[in-house]
N, C-alpha and C positions, 0 to 999 in steps of 0.2 A: 397478669398472676399474682401482683400484689394482693389482691382480695383473697386470695386463697391462700396466701402465705401467712396473712394476718389472720384467717380463718382457724388455720392449722394451731398457731401460736397461741392462739386463744383457746386451744383445746377441746375444738370439735372434733371427734373420732373420723367422721365421714372425712373433712376436709384434709386430716392425717393422711388419711390412704389416698386420698387423690394425688397430694403433692408427693409423696411417695413413689406414686406411679410417674408422675412428672419427672422426679429426678431417676426413677429406673427407667423409663424410656427416653430421655434424654429431649424432653420436650423444650424446657425454659432455660436449657444449658448442658453440656455435653453429659453424657450419663453418669451418674456417681451413686454408686451403689453403696456407700458410706451412710451418705443422707438418705438414701431410699430406705434402707433396712433400718434409721433411725425413726423415721416417720412411719413407718408400717408398724414399728414397735410400739409406738405412741399409740396409735390406732387400734392394734391389737390388745393393748392393756387396756384402751377405751371400750372394748366391747365389739368391734368392727370383726366379723368371722373372716370374710376375705382375707384381712392382712395377715392373718397365719399363713396362707396359701401364698400369697407375694413375697411374705417373707422369705417362705420357704424356698420359692424360687432364687431370691438373691443368694439365699446360703448355696444353694446348688451351683450356683453362677460361681461363686468362690470357692468350690471345691469342698464345700462341707457337706458330705450326703447326708452323713447321721443327723446333722442338726437339721436339715432339710425334711427329712422323713418324720423325725419327733412334729416339726410344725405341721407336715400335712395330718399327720396322726391328730394333732392338737384341732385343726380344723376339720378333718373328716368327724371327729367324734361329737364334735358340734354342730354338724349338720350342714357343712359348706360343701355343695357340690363339686366345686373345682380341687377341693382338697380331697375331695373322697374319690376321685379319677387320677389325681396324680400319687396318690397312697396307692391303688391299686396298680398303676404301671410299676411303683418302686418295690412292690411285692412281686409283681411279674417277674421282675428281671432281675431280682437281689442284687447285691452288692459284695458278696463275699463275707467277710468278718462282720461288716457294718450292719448288714440286712439277709437274714436268709432267704430265699426263694421261697414263696407260699402261694401255689397257685388259686387254693380254695380260698383264702383270705382274698386273694387279688379279685377272684370273680365276684367273692360279697360285695367288696367295695365297688366295682363297676357297675353290677346289677342296683345299687342304692343308687350312684350318681346317673347311671340309666334314667331315671325319673325327672331328669333336669337337663341332661349334656347328650346330643345325638352321638358325638364320638364317644361315649362311655357303652351308648346302647353297640354300636358297633365293635368296641372292643369286648362288650359282653358275648356277643355273638362267636366272635372269636377263641375267647376261653372255652366256651361250649363245645367250639369244634373238637377239642383237645382233650385228653384225659388230664385228671390232676392227681394229687396224692390219693384221694378217698372216692373217685368216681371216673367212670368211663365217658367218653364223648358223649354229648346229649344232642343229637342233630335237630328234636322238636325245640328244646329251647334257643339251638344256635338259629333256627330259621325264623322262630318271632322275632329274636332281637334284630336281625337283619332286617325283616320288615319293618319293625319300629325306625331303625335308623334311616331306612331309606325312605320312609313316609316322612322324615323329619327332615330330609334335604341332605344327609350324609353324602357327599359325592362317590367315595367309593363303595357305599354300601347299594347305592341307586345304580350302581353298573353291577353290583354283582346279584342283587335281585333279579333286575333285567335279565340276565344272563341265565338267573336259575328260571326264571319265566319263560325264556327261549326253547330250554332243555326241556322243559316239561310242554312244551308247544302251546302253551295258553296265550296264541296271538292276539287275540283280543283284549285281554288284561295286560298284554306287554305294549301295546302301540304307545297308550299314554304316558308310559314311564320311558320311552326312546324321546319323545318330545320332552320331558323333565331334562333327561340328559343333555339334549339339544348340542350334538356333535354332528359333524357330516357323515360319520361313519353311522351313529345311531338314526339319522334322517333316511340313509339310504337304506336300512333295513326296515324303517320305517315304510318306505315307498315301496319294497319288495312284499310286505305284510298287504299293500291296497292292490298289488298286481297279484295276489293269491286269492282275492277275492272276499279278504277277510272283513268283514263289516266295522266299520269305524266312522266314530263321530265327525260330522263333517268341520265342528270348529278343530277339532286336531288337523284336518287337512289345511285349513285355513292358516291356523298355527304355523304348520311345517311350511307351507307354501311364503309365508313372511320372512321365516329364518331363512329360507334359501335364497329370498329374493335379496335380503341385507348381504348376503355373502355374495351374490352376483354383483350388486351395487360396490362391492368392494374389489370386487375384480378377480372372484374366484371363479375360473373357469370351469371347473368341475362342478361348481354348486348349478351353474346354469343349466348343466345336461340333466342332473338331479331334478330340477324344477321342471325342466319340459317332460321330465318321466312321471311325476307327481301330478302336474297339470293333464298330462293325456290319459292316465289313469282315472284321475276324478271325473274327468269330461264323460268318459266311457259309463262309470257308474250312474252319474245323472241322466244318462241316455237311456240307460236300462230302467230307469225309473218311469 
């Protein structure tokens, strides 16, 4: 790490940011928030947008909520996505005298951060599900952000989107999502879809069988039964062709 220390001390803002993170995360020594804050602030003054977000996290850990919000706001207004999301959370939750709750402003920041961060897409989905100070729930926008978050791999969003497809009985669209979620319960539902003669691509069947075979190899006996059911229905489908 001596090269990073040297670069940071020589005034390179990116190196200062990384050195701050090293102290923050306890990579090179036990966590040292004082040193982390010092290097984050140096990087921030050198123009590193992310430094405002990380310095805000340090201030939050120190119990300085108003200071953290000011830093998130600085980073968000400069276009830093993580700071946008953090500011959205702060505005959504409020903190009494330090920060008034503002759901409209929180929604706006989540929407801006959603262009970069899957978690912000999901947070925007949740905001649109509920009313704010100036608008009623907006199911259309909520659904759009849920699908965006799911397609970007946000775990909770994928489960919620899959449940939505199931409730709407869109079985053929649901099948690949069950494979993406890749749990025993989702694969069991995938097998039930096959048993109901829903057309499913052969590659999805292959992926499901691989997943179950791996579980069998690890000693999960309930996966063996599922694998047998999958192979049986796949064989029947092939014979019908």
